[in-house]
Structures are given as structure tokens and as C-alpha cells.
C-alpha positions as CSV (number, residue, x, y, z in Angstrom):
1,X,68.8,16.1,60.0
2,X,69.2,12.5,59.1
3,X,71.3,10.6,62.0
4,X,72.2,7.1,62.7
5,X,70.7,4.8,65.9
6,X,74.5,5.1,67.1
7,X,75.2,9.0,65.7
8,X,71.9,9.6,68.0
9,X,72.6,7.8,71.1
10,X,76.1,8.7,71.1
11,X,75.1,12.5,71.2
12,X,72.4,11.5,73.5
13,X,75.2,9.8,76.4
14,X,77.3,13.4,75.6
15,X,74.4,15.6,76.8
16,X,74.2,17.0,73.4
17,X,70.8,17.2,73.0
18,X,68.2,18.2,69.6
19,X,65.0,20.1,69.6
20,X,63.3,17.6,67.7
21,X,62.9,13.6,67.1
22,X,60.8,12.6,65.5
23,X,61.1,8.4,65.7
24,X,59.4,6.8,62.8
25,X,59.6,3.4,60.5
26,X,58.9,-0.6,61.0
27,X,61.0,-2.1,63.4
28,X,60.4,-0.4,67.0
29,X,62.6,-1.3,68.7
30,X,64.9,1.2,67.8
31,X,62.2,4.1,68.3
32,X,61.6,2.9,71.9
33,X,65.2,2.4,72.5
34,X,65.9,6.4,72.0
35,X,62.6,7.4,73.1
36,X,63.6,5.2,76.3
37,X,66.6,6.7,76.7
38,X,65.6,10.7,76.2
39,X,63.1,10.1,78.7
40,X,65.5,8.4,81.3
41,X,68.5,10.6,80.3
42,X,67.8,14.9,79.6
43,X,66.7,14.9,83.3
44,X,67.1,14.4,86.7
45,X,64.6,12.5,88.8
46,X,63.8,15.7,91.1
47,X,62.6,17.7,87.7
48,X,60.7,14.8,85.5
49,X,57.8,15.2,87.9
50,X,57.8,19.2,86.7
51,X,58.8,19.5,83.4
52,X,59.0,16.1,81.6
53,X,55.8,15.3,79.7
54,X,54.8,11.5,78.5
55,X,52.1,11.5,76.4
56,X,50.6,8.7,73.9
57,X,48.6,9.8,70.3
58,X,45.5,8.0,70.9
59,X,44.6,10.6,73.7
60,X,45.8,13.8,72.2
61,X,45.7,15.8,69.3
62,X,48.1,18.6,67.8
63,X,46.4,21.2,69.6
64,X,47.3,19.6,72.9
65,X,51.7,18.7,72.0
66,X,51.8,22.3,70.6
67,X,50.3,23.5,74.2
68,X,52.4,21.0,76.0
69,X,55.7,21.8,73.6
70,X,55.1,25.3,74.2
71,X,55.1,25.0,78.1
72,X,58.1,26.5,79.9
73,X,60.6,24.2,81.4
74,X,60.2,25.5,85.8
75,X,63.8,25.9,87.4
76,X,65.3,23.9,85.0
77,X,67.0,23.8,81.8
78,X,64.5,21.4,79.4
79,X,60.9,20.9,79.1
80,X,60.4,17.1,77.1
81,X,57.5,16.0,75.8
82,X,57.1,12.9,74.6
83,X,54.6,11.1,73.0
84,X,54.2,7.8,72.5
85,X,52.1,5.8,69.7
86,X,52.1,9.3,67.8
87,X,51.0,7.3,64.9
88,X,47.7,7.3,66.6
89,X,47.2,11.2,66.5
90,X,44.9,12.8,64.1
91,X,46.1,14.6,61.2
92,X,50.0,14.6,62.6
93,X,50.8,16.7,59.6
94,X,49.2,19.8,61.1
95,X,51.9,20.0,63.6
96,X,54.2,21.6,60.5
97,X,53.8,25.0,61.0
98,X,53.9,24.8,64.6
99,X,57.5,23.4,65.3
100,X,59.2,27.2,64.6
101,X,57.4,28.6,67.7
102,X,58.4,26.3,70.0
103,X,61.0,27.8,72.7
104,X,64.4,27.0,72.9
105,X,64.0,24.8,76.2
106,X,61.6,22.6,74.6
107,X,63.0,18.6,73.1
108,X,59.5,17.5,71.4
109,X,60.2,13.6,71.1
110,X,58.0,11.8,68.8
111,X,57.3,8.4,68.9
112,X,55.7,7.3,64.8
113,X,56.0,3.6,64.8
114,X,55.0,0.7,62.0
115,X,54.5,4.2,59.7
116,X,56.5,6.9,57.7
117,X,56.3,10.6,56.5
118,X,55.6,11.2,53.0
119,X,59.2,12.7,52.3
120,X,57.6,15.4,50.3
121,X,55.8,16.9,52.7
122,X,55.4,20.0,55.1
123,X,56.1,18.0,58.3
124,X,58.9,16.1,56.7
125,X,60.6,18.8,55.7
126,X,60.4,21.3,58.1
127,X,60.8,18.4,61.3
128,X,64.3,17.4,58.9
129,X,65.2,21.2,58.6
130,X,64.9,21.5,62.8
131,X,66.0,18.4,64.5
132,X,66.5,14.7,64.4
133,X,64.0,12.9,61.3
134,X,64.6,8.7,62.1
135,X,63.9,6.2,60.5
136,X,63.8,3.0,62.5
137,X,64.3,0.0,59.3
138,X,63.4,-3.4,60.2
139,X,66.2,-5.9,60.6
140,X,66.0,-8.7,58.3
141,X,66.4,-12.5,59.1
142,X,69.6,-12.8,57.4
143,X,71.1,-9.4,59.5
144,X,70.4,-11.3,63.1
145,X,73.1,-13.1,63.9
146,X,75.3,-10.1,63.4
147,X,72.8,-7.9,65.3
148,X,73.0,-10.2,68.1
149,X,77.4,-10.8,67.9
150,X,77.3,-6.3,68.3
151,X,74.9,-6.4,70.6
152,X,76.9,-8.7,73.2
153,X,80.4,-7.0,72.0
154,X,78.7,-3.6,72.8
155,X,76.7,-4.4,76.0
156,X,77.7,-3.3,79.4
157,X,79.7,-6.3,80.0
158,X,80.3,-7.8,76.8
159,X,80.1,-11.3,75.7
160,X,82.0,-13.5,73.1
161,X,79.5,-16.5,71.5
162,X,80.0,-19.0,69.5
163,X,78.6,-19.6,65.9
164,X,75.8,-22.8,67.0
165,X,74.8,-20.5,69.5
166,X,74.0,-17.9,67.0
167,X,72.4,-19.4,64.6
168,X,69.9,-21.5,67.5
169,X,68.8,-17.7,69.0
170,X,68.5,-16.6,65.3
171,X,66.1,-19.7,64.0
172,X,64.2,-19.8,68.1
173,X,63.2,-15.8,68.6
174,X,63.0,-14.4,64.8
175,X,63.0,-11.1,64.0
176,X,61.5,-9.2,67.2
177,X,64.6,-7.1,68.1
178,X,62.8,-6.8,71.6
179,X,62.2,-10.7,72.2
180,X,66.3,-11.2,71.4
181,X,67.6,-8.4,73.2
182,X,65.1,-9.8,76.1
183,X,67.2,-13.4,75.6
184,X,70.5,-12.4,75.6
185,X,70.8,-9.6,78.6
186,X,69.3,-12.8,80.4
187,X,72.3,-14.5,79.1
188,X,75.1,-12.2,79.6
189,X,73.9,-11.7,83.8
190,X,73.5,-15.5,84.0
191,X,77.2,-16.5,81.2
192,X,80.5,-15.1,82.9
193,X,81.6,-12.4,81.3
194,X,85.1,-14.8,80.4
195,X,83.4,-17.5,79.1
196,X,82.1,-17.5,75.2
197,X,78.6,-17.7,75.2
198,X,77.7,-21.0,73.6
199,X,74.5,-23.7,72.3
200,X,75.0,-25.3,76.4
201,X,74.6,-21.5,77.9
202,X,71.5,-21.2,75.3
203,X,70.0,-24.7,76.5
204,X,70.0,-23.9,80.0
205,X,69.4,-20.4,79.9
206,X,67.1,-20.2,77.0
207,X,65.0,-23.6,76.8
208,X,66.4,-23.8,73.0
209,X,67.4,-27.6,73.2
210,X,70.6,-28.0,71.1
211,X,69.7,-30.7,69.9
212,X,66.2,-30.7,69.1
213,X,66.1,-27.7,67.1
214,X,65.2,-26.1,63.8
215,X,69.5,-25.7,62.9
216,X,69.7,-29.3,63.8
217,X,66.4,-29.9,61.9
218,X,67.8,-28.3,58.5
219,X,71.2,-30.4,58.7
220,X,69.9,-33.4,59.4
221,X,67.5,-32.9,55.7
222,X,70.8,-31.5,54.2
223,X,73.3,-34.3,55.5
224,X,70.6,-37.5,54.3
225,X,70.3,-38.5,57.9
226,X,66.7,-39.5,58.3
227,X,66.8,-41.2,61.3
228,X,67.8,-37.7,63.3
229,X,65.6,-35.8,61.2
230,X,62.7,-38.3,62.6
231,X,63.6,-37.9,65.7
232,X,63.6,-34.1,66.2
233,X,60.5,-34.0,64.7
234,X,58.7,-36.3,66.5
235,X,60.7,-34.2,69.3
236,X,58.8,-31.2,68.0
237,X,55.4,-32.8,67.6
238,X,55.8,-34.5,71.1
239,X,56.9,-30.7,73.7
240,X,54.5,-28.7,70.8
241,X,57.0,-26.3,71.0
242,X,57.4,-26.6,67.2
243,X,54.2,-26.1,65.5
244,X,54.5,-27.7,61.9
245,X,53.6,-24.8,60.4
246,X,56.6,-22.5,61.4
247,X,59.4,-25.4,61.1
248,X,57.9,-25.3,57.6
249,X,58.4,-21.7,57.4
250,X,61.9,-22.0,58.2
251,X,62.4,-24.9,56.2
252,X,61.5,-22.8,53.5
253,X,64.2,-19.9,53.9
254,X,66.2,-23.4,54.3
255,X,65.8,-24.7,50.7
256,X,65.6,-20.5,49.8
257,X,69.0,-20.6,50.8
258,X,70.6,-23.8,48.8
259,X,68.5,-22.4,45.6
260,X,70.8,-19.2,45.8
261,X,74.3,-21.3,46.3
262,X,73.0,-22.9,43.5
263,X,72.6,-19.8,41.5
264,X,75.9,-18.4,43.0
265,X,78.6,-18.1,40.1
266,X,81.3,-17.5,42.8
267,X,81.1,-20.4,45.3
268,X,83.9,-18.6,48.0
269,X,83.2,-19.4,51.5
270,X,82.9,-15.2,52.2
271,X,80.8,-14.8,49.0
272,X,78.0,-17.5,50.3
273,X,78.5,-17.0,54.3
274,X,77.5,-12.9,52.2
275,X,74.5,-14.4,49.9
276,X,73.2,-17.0,52.5
277,X,73.6,-14.8,55.7
278,X,75.2,-16.7,58.2
279,X,78.8,-17.5,59.4
280,X,81.8,-18.7,56.8
281,X,81.8,-21.2,59.5
282,X,78.3,-23.3,58.2
283,X,79.2,-22.6,54.7
284,X,80.4,-25.9,54.4
285,X,77.1,-27.8,56.0
286,X,75.7,-25.6,53.3
287,X,77.6,-27.0,50.1
288,X,76.9,-30.8,51.7
289,X,73.1,-30.1,51.7
290,X,74.0,-28.5,47.9
291,X,75.2,-31.8,46.4
292,X,72.2,-33.9,47.7
293,X,69.6,-31.6,46.8
294,X,69.8,-30.0,43.6
295,X,67.6,-27.5,41.8
296,X,64.8,-29.0,40.7
297,X,65.5,-30.9,44.7
298,X,64.6,-27.3,46.5
299,X,62.2,-26.5,44.4
300,X,60.3,-29.5,45.0
301,X,61.0,-29.6,48.7
302,X,59.9,-25.9,48.5
303,X,56.3,-27.0,47.0
304,X,56.0,-30.0,49.6
305,X,56.8,-26.8,52.4
306,X,53.8,-24.8,51.0
307,X,51.1,-27.7,51.3
308,X,53.0,-28.6,54.8
309,X,52.5,-25.0,55.5
310,X,48.6,-25.1,54.9
311,X,48.4,-28.6,56.2
312,X,50.1,-27.1,59.6
313,X,46.9,-24.6,59.8
314,X,44.4,-26.6,59.5
315,X,43.5,-26.3,55.5
316,X,43.3,-29.6,54.2
317,X,45.3,-31.7,56.9
318,X,42.1,-34.6,57.6
319,X,42.5,-35.9,60.5
320,X,46.0,-36.4,60.8
321,X,47.8,-35.1,63.7
322,X,50.6,-33.2,63.9
323,X,53.6,-35.9,64.6
324,X,51.5,-38.0,61.1
325,X,51.8,-34.5,59.4
326,X,55.3,-33.7,60.8
327,X,56.6,-37.8,59.7
328,X,55.2,-37.5,56.5
329,X,56.4,-34.1,55.6
330,X,60.1,-35.2,56.5
331,X,59.1,-38.5,54.4
332,X,58.4,-36.2,50.8
333,X,61.2,-34.5,51.7
334,X,63.9,-36.6,52.0
335,X,63.2,-39.8,50.3
336,X,62.5,-37.7,46.8
337,X,58.6,-38.0,46.8
């Protein structure tokens, strides 16, 4: 049966276990969290030594998985078999006819990362009938701010967070949820529960400068502050923390959002926030940038950024240093060259 991530975790915490969990898809974070929760929660420590088996796909075949899953627990309620990195198991479709032969005491967990089963084939249909078929979908960049806020609100020590701190984390950490969670856990430990996490907390505990980051560079470019933009890219070049090609990719996303704003028919704050994937708090900054960069300007800037993305990777950059390339890129964006 299909269940959401939240439903699966809720059932596990209530000790309502399914006999089979096939966890598949692009996003490893949700697969790992469900699998690790089952590994930690079903059996107590004394039972794990006898009744919990963890294997890796590269080391086993279908027959080995079947043999483990057919075992009965020793003086326990469940036999837990976890197959990590199951995408490395050869001919995994051959597992289908055996699934109905396992004892009712077996809980089989299959971590099938970065791939999906063909739902037209027998294995997918059998899993869906007998247990949980969960697809872990990628969380795209425009959903990361919401994910950060939800994680902080629902963790063991709930915290609020300011919009600027969310943007700093999103721009710096990207879409790697394992990495994002690790950094959020640092903040939860370091910041008192009574205090909302802000940009100063992020700078102090994560190492992201609150004044010299991609978010501030976007604001400087959008508002036409040439001096501030050059200060930031000089800092990037000297500190080596923001390679040119990564900054170019971030700014490409920024100007792409400005194009979406220009073409939006409904320019209400709520609608633009939804389209741009940002907090309504930041919509005014994008509106200011749209006044400074019309559609033609945005298209031109995207062309410049494509060029400097390649130069940042060493293609046709000549003898120019990264600092020189940064300065040229900002000059061409902000002087309409």
C-alpha cells in the first residue's frame, strides 16, 4: 500500500509495523530515516543480536535475502531483515514470487535508492499488496525553505527561524537533506529554545557570513548596489568558499525567478511568493530587482552567467584569476554590457 513519509513514521512510533517496506526513489534522506527508525525501533538491544540482520545489496543476491527473510525469530516477536543499497542487488524482480512465503513474524526492509520499480511489473504490484511501497521524491530548491521551517517546528526541541536565516541556509546548503539536517541539528543544540534562530546564529554556528553570501550578492545586484556587489565577490574570491561556477549557478536561478515574476499575471505578494518559492517577506526585494532588470536584461544576464559558469570551470578563461573573472562577471551584469 502507498503511505506518506509521515504516515509511515507515525505507524512505526505507534509500533504498527508492516511486514514489508520497499523504500525507493531519488531522495536518500527519507529512505535512510525510515530504514534507520525501523532498525532502531522494532527490537530492543538484546533481541537485535539474534533477530535483526542487516546486509548490503552488493554482497547478497535474491536467494540470500529470501533465506534470511524465511528465518524465524529466536524467543522474540519479529525477525527484522534490512537490505541497504538494494539497488545493487542483481535481478531484484526475482524476489516477487517469494514475498508471500515469508513467516508473519518477518519484517523485510529494502532500501532501493536513486531508482524506482516499474509499477507495471510483478514485484511492484506484489509489494503494494503485501506491504508498503514508498517512493522518496526529491525536494526541489524552492521547497527547501518550507522543509527547514517544518523540520525546526517538529524536531524534539522546536525552534522558530527568521526568513533571512532560512534564505542563508538554503543558498549555502542546497538540496542535500542529510547536510541540511546536520546543520539544523547544530543550530537546535546551540540556540536556546526561547530564541528564534537568526542570521547571526547561522553565521556563528554554521560558518556562513551574514554579510558576504550569495543571498546578499543577489540583493546587491537586484538593488543596483555596485560597490556592495564588488565587495562581496572580492570576499568570495579571497576566501575560496564560493567558487565562481557555483555563484553563477545561484545567480542563474535568481534571474530565472525574475523572469517568472515579469511573466506572472497575478502580482499579488502571496502569488509571487508561491511562484518564486520564497517567503512573502522577500517579495519586495524581487519587485525592486524587476524594476531594475526588465525581461531583456534578465535574458542578457542569464547569457552572461552561462558564459562565466563555463569560465569558472576553466573553459576559455585564459590566464584570468577567479577574482578577475568575478569582477568581470559583475561588471557585465550590472553595467548592461
